[in-house]
C-alpha distance (Angstrom), angle and dihedral (degrees) to the residues before:
residue distance angle dihedral
M1 . . .
F2 3.80 . .
G3 3.79 98.8 .
D4 3.82 96.1 117.1
Y5 3.79 92.5 51.1
A6 3.82 97.5 90.5
R7 3.79 91.7 57.3
L8 3.79 90.2 51.1
V9 3.80 92.9 49.0
H10 3.79 92.7 54.2
R11 3.77 95.1 43.9
P12 3.85 110.9 106.1
A13 3.79 105.1 -85.8
S14 3.79 94.1 -149.4
P15 3.78 141.4 1.3
A16 3.78 121.0 -97.4
P17 3.82 112.8 -63.8
E18 3.79 94.3 -110.6
T19 3.83 89.2 65.7
I20 3.81 93.9 54.9
S21 3.80 117.1 75.1
S22 3.80 99.9 173.2
D23 3.77 145.0 11.4
A24 3.81 87.2 -92.5
G25 3.80 90.2 66.9
W26 3.79 92.3 52.9
A27 3.79 91.8 42.6
Q28 3.80 93.8 52.5
E29 3.80 90.8 52.0
A30 3.80 91.4 46.6
L31 3.80 93.6 48.0
A32 3.79 91.0 49.7
L33 3.80 90.1 52.6
L34 3.80 92.9 47.9
T35 3.80 93.5 46.1
A36 3.82 88.7 56.7
L37 3.80 92.2 61.1
P38 3.83 112.1 113.5
G39 3.79 110.5 -93.9
A40 3.83 95.7 7.1
R41 3.79 109.8 145.1
R42 3.82 98.9 167.3
V43 3.79 132.5 10.6
G44 3.79 135.2 -172.5
L45 3.79 141.1 -173.0
A46 3.79 132.5 -152.9
L47 3.81 129.9 -170.3
A48 3.80 123.0 -159.6
E49 3.79 115.6 -118.1
G50 3.77 139.4 166.0
G51 3.78 95.5 37.6
G52 3.78 91.2 -49.1
R53 3.82 94.5 -59.4
R54 3.79 93.3 112.6
L55 3.79 138.1 27.5
R56 3.78 129.4 -144.2
F57 3.79 107.2 -139.4
T58 3.79 135.0 -166.2
A59 3.79 134.3 164.1
G60 3.77 138.7 -152.5
D61 3.79 91.5 -106.5
R62 3.82 92.7 53.5
D63 3.82 95.9 77.4
R64 3.80 103.5 108.9
G65 3.81 95.2 178.5
A66 3.80 93.2 -97.5
G67 3.80 91.8 70.8
L68 3.76 140.6 -71.3
E69 3.78 121.1 -46.7
W70 3.81 114.4 -133.0
C71 3.78 130.4 -166.8
H72 3.80 133.9 -174.5
V73 3.79 121.1 -117.7
D74 3.78 131.8 -177.9
A75 3.80 109.2 -99.3
Y76 3.81 88.9 -140.9
D77 3.81 95.9 59.7
D78 3.81 107.8 125.5
V79 3.81 100.6 -113.7
P80 3.84 130.0 119.6
L81 3.82 96.2 -108.6
N82 3.80 93.0 53.5
T83 3.80 90.9 48.2
A84 3.81 90.9 51.4
I85 3.80 90.9 51.6
R86 3.82 95.6 44.7
T87 3.81 94.7 46.8
G88 3.79 100.7 31.7
S89 3.83 89.7 -129.8
P90 3.82 127.8 110.6
V91 3.79 121.5 -110.0
A92 3.80 113.9 -152.6
G93 3.78 139.1 157.5
G94 3.75 147.8 101.6
L95 3.79 117.7 -62.5
D96 3.80 91.1 -103.6
D97 3.82 89.7 52.7
L98 3.81 91.5 51.7
G99 3.79 96.8 42.3
E100 3.80 97.3 89.5
A101 3.82 95.1 52.8
Y102 3.82 97.7 34.2
G103 3.79 104.6 27.9
A104 3.81 97.8 152.2
F105 3.80 92.7 45.1
V106 3.80 93.8 47.8
G107 3.80 90.2 46.8
R108 3.81 89.4 61.0
Q109 3.81 93.8 54.9
D110 3.79 126.0 99.5
R111 3.79 101.1 -121.4
A112 3.79 91.4 -165.6
A113 3.81 89.3 61.8
T114 3.82 103.7 31.4
A115 3.80 123.1 52.8
A116 3.82 99.8 164.3
L117 3.77 142.6 -6.0
A118 3.77 140.6 -157.3
A119 3.82 125.4 -154.2
V120 3.80 112.9 -167.3
P121 3.83 132.2 -179.8
V122 3.81 118.5 -118.4
V123 3.79 103.8 -135.1
T124 3.79 142.6 172.6
A125 3.79 129.4 179.9
G126 3.79 90.0 -5.4
Q127 3.81 94.0 -54.2
V128 3.79 123.2 119.7
L129 3.81 107.4 -136.3
G130 3.79 96.0 173.0
G131 3.77 137.6 -61.1
F132 3.78 148.0 -112.3
V133 3.79 133.4 -130.1
V134 3.79 128.0 -155.7
F135 3.82 122.7 -164.7
F136 3.82 109.6 -155.8
D137 3.79 124.3 -152.9
R138 3.82 92.0 -151.4
P139 3.82 135.3 43.9
Q140 3.81 116.2 -83.4
A141 3.80 130.4 -149.8
F142 3.82 94.6 -141.5
D143 3.79 87.9 -165.7
H144 3.80 123.0 160.7
R145 3.80 93.1 -83.8
Q146 3.78 95.2 50.4
R147 3.80 93.0 44.7
R148 3.80 90.6 50.8
Q149 3.80 90.6 49.8
L150 3.79 91.2 50.9
A151 3.81 90.9 48.9
R152 3.81 90.0 49.1
L153 3.78 89.5 52.4
G154 3.81 89.2 53.6
E155 3.81 89.0 52.2
D156 3.81 92.6 48.4
L157 3.79 91.5 49.9
G158 3.81 90.8 47.3
A159 3.80 92.5 52.5
A160 3.81 90.6 48.0
L161 3.81 91.1 48.7
R162 3.80 92.5 50.7
R163 3.81 91.3 49.3
A164 3.79 91.3 48.7
Q165 3.80 93.5 48.6
R166 3.80 90.8 65.5
S167 3.79 91.8 71.3
W168 3.79 99.6 41.5
E169 3.78 115.9 116.3
R170 3.80 104.2 -160.3
P171 3.79 128.4 164.6
R172 3.77 110.7 -110.9
V173 3.76 125.8 -142.8
G174 3.80 112.0 -145.0
L175 3.80 114.2 -112.6
S176 3.80 89.4 -116.9
D177 3.82 88.4 58.1
E178 3.81 95.8 50.2
P179 3.82 110.3 116.9
V180 3.80 117.3 -103.8
P181 3.82 114.6 -138.6
T182 3.79 116.2 -120.6
G183 3.79 110.3 -84.7
A184 3.81 94.1 13.2
E185 3.81 128.7 119.2
A186 3.81 122.4 -134.3
A187 3.78 136.8 178.8
V188 3.82 131.3 -178.5
H189 3.80 130.4 -157.1
E190 3.81 128.1 -172.3
V191 3.81 112.6 -140.7
G192 3.79 120.5 -149.7
P193 3.81 124.0 -139.2
G194 3.83 97.9 -108.0
S195 3.80 126.0 99.6
E196 3.82 90.4 -114.1
A197 3.81 88.0 64.4
V198 3.81 91.6 79.2
G199 3.81 90.8 62.4
E200 3.80 90.7 46.9
A201 3.80 90.3 52.6
R202 3.81 90.6 50.1
R203 3.80 91.9 51.5
F204 3.83 91.0 47.1
L205 3.80 90.9 55.6
E206 3.82 93.8 43.8
R207 3.81 91.3 52.2
T208 3.78 93.5 44.9
L209 3.78 96.5 48.1
G210 3.79 91.4 43.5
G211 3.79 89.0 54.7
W212 3.80 89.7 51.1
G213 3.79 92.3 51.8
I214 3.82 96.5 -113.4
D215 3.80 111.3 162.6
E216 3.80 122.4 -109.7
E217 3.80 96.5 -108.2
A218 3.80 94.3 53.9
T219 3.80 91.0 42.3
A220 3.81 91.6 52.8
A221 3.81 91.1 50.5
A222 3.80 91.9 48.4
V223 3.81 92.9 47.7
L224 3.80 91.4 49.9
C225 3.80 91.9 50.6
L226 3.80 91.9 46.2
S227 3.81 91.6 51.0
E228 3.79 90.5 56.3
L229 3.80 94.5 46.9
V230 3.81 94.9 46.6
T231 3.80 90.9 47.8
N232 3.80 90.1 50.4
A233 3.80 91.5 48.2
L234 3.80 93.3 51.1
V235 3.80 92.5 48.5
H236 3.81 93.6 43.6
A237 3.80 99.9 44.8
H238 3.84 101.9 27.2
T239 3.81 86.7 -142.1
G240 3.78 135.6 76.8
C241 3.79 125.7 -74.8
S242 3.79 140.6 -152.6
V243 3.81 127.2 -113.4
R244 3.78 126.0 -159.0
T245 3.78 126.3 179.6
L246 3.80 121.5 -168.5
L247 3.81 128.2 -170.6
E248 3.79 112.2 -162.5
G249 3.76 113.2 171.2
R250 3.80 104.2 -47.0
V251 3.80 95.0 -27.5
L252 3.81 119.2 100.9
T253 3.80 116.9 -163.0
T254 3.80 120.7 -174.9
T255 3.80 121.6 -171.8
V256 3.81 131.6 -167.1
R257 3.79 118.8 -166.3
D258 3.79 122.6 -174.5
G259 3.78 128.8 -166.0
G260 3.79 97.4 -128.7
T261 3.76 118.2 160.7
A262 3.78 128.4 -119.6
H263 3.83 87.7 -109.0
A264 3.79 91.0 55.5
A265 3.78 91.6 48.9
A266 3.80 92.3 48.7
A267 3.80 90.3 55.1
E268 3.80 91.3 63.2
S269 3.79 126.1 86.7
V270 3.80 113.4 -77.5
E271 3.78 91.3 -136.9
D272 3.81 96.1 45.3
P273 3.82 119.9 15.1
L274 3.82 89.5 -173.2
R275 3.82 96.0 45.5
V276 3.79 95.2 111.6
H277 3.81 90.1 62.4
G278 3.78 96.2 37.5
R279 3.82 97.8 128.2
G280 3.79 92.3 62.2
L281 3.78 90.7 46.8
Q282 3.79 89.5 54.0
L283 3.81 86.6 63.3
V284 3.80 90.1 50.6
E285 3.79 89.8 52.1
A286 3.80 91.4 47.7
F287 3.81 97.4 48.9
S288 3.81 101.9 35.6
T289 3.78 131.0 68.5
R290 3.79 88.9 -125.4
W291 3.77 139.3 -28.8
G292 3.77 139.1 -165.5
S293 3.77 145.2 170.3
E294 3.78 141.2 -136.9
L295 3.80 121.4 -151.4
D296 3.79 130.2 -166.9
A297 3.77 138.9 150.0
A298 3.82 90.5 -80.9
G299 3.80 96.1 57.5
T300 3.78 142.9 -84.7
T301 3.80 133.6 -51.3
V302 3.81 117.3 -164.1
W303 3.79 125.1 -177.9
F304 3.78 139.4 178.9
V305 3.79 132.4 -162.8
L306 3.80 130.8 -148.1
E307 3.78 116.8 -166.6
L308 3.80 103.5 -152.2
G309 3.79 97.6 -161.5
């Protein structure tokens, strides 16, 4: 049943980056690859945005000839794909298997058309960039071999996405112009290029979180993570950077955006553009609920999330 899968996994997941000018180019290649999987009747892709609070979603049946149609969904919606992206672990099974955990979602499915599904994170260098979902028209074993092949496909797609991002020319909205959700609190700080700027960024976050009533333990974790990201940004871009912290409910999202050039980005490792500063990012991973990054020809955006309980 799954014998052709290995050949699909090792097929190039995307053309060379210079042939892809936008996320739509990568997505079309990825959707074509996923649609070719044995038994796949419908496939979808989601990319993390907005510090991981929302996902941009498209599906194989959303290509209307003029390009893919995308929509935004809340990353916390209780569906298998969102769980795979939030946790970094695949979710797979028959509809009956998934019914207990995702009752409302399963109830919306056409059981005559869908027998099983797999939701898999798209990852590179340990970062979850998004995920894919495959709806199968026949039962699946989802044994160790198949699960490993699906995970490998998520890794291949993640590496292709990261390579493609280097050539994307996308307009950037300044962090101070990012929309603030209703009822949320946000603050922005511009970081200069000097070494003293790291301390200024730390004090900005301490003051801000203190004013919002965040406890000392969470504040200390956030300040530590911010220190690492600002240091990385200054070393990577050789310029200043911008910091934005957003408190929405009990979720704190802090974003650092540098102004690195396409040349600076191209000098980094294809597999891991942040590899050279990996030790600091290990601290971010250890002290935050989750973190991620977005790379394009204009520079790098890195964010971390603390769920305050």
